[in-house]
Phi, psi and omega in degrees: 000142185291163179300315183301320182287326180289330183276002180091006176296339177275007184298321177299350180293338176295336190258346194267155175271324187215134174240127179251125174258105178272173188049041186286005172270356183279157187306316184264011183289330181294321182295318179302314182297315177299316185289324179293317179302319183291321171300316182291327171292328178294330185293331186056040175235167179270099176237149186252145170232122180241137179250134181228165164225090194296327180290345184276130178293135180061039179287129183294331174296322177296318179299317175302309179303316178300316177294324173303309182303318182291325180292321182286338185262000000 
């Protein structure tokens, strides 16, 4: 688990409905996604985790995020 998650910076994950990891094409993004997935599983709530590359035109993750927001409103 990363230092940030151990220090408690991940505490707001208990309260959120959706977590977005942007720049998921970067090297350590996979580690971040794995750590966040573990935290969300511990919460035992229906929470969503989306990976995006927002600078990419027609990024599927951004489309999923937009769809999720529209469903929740």
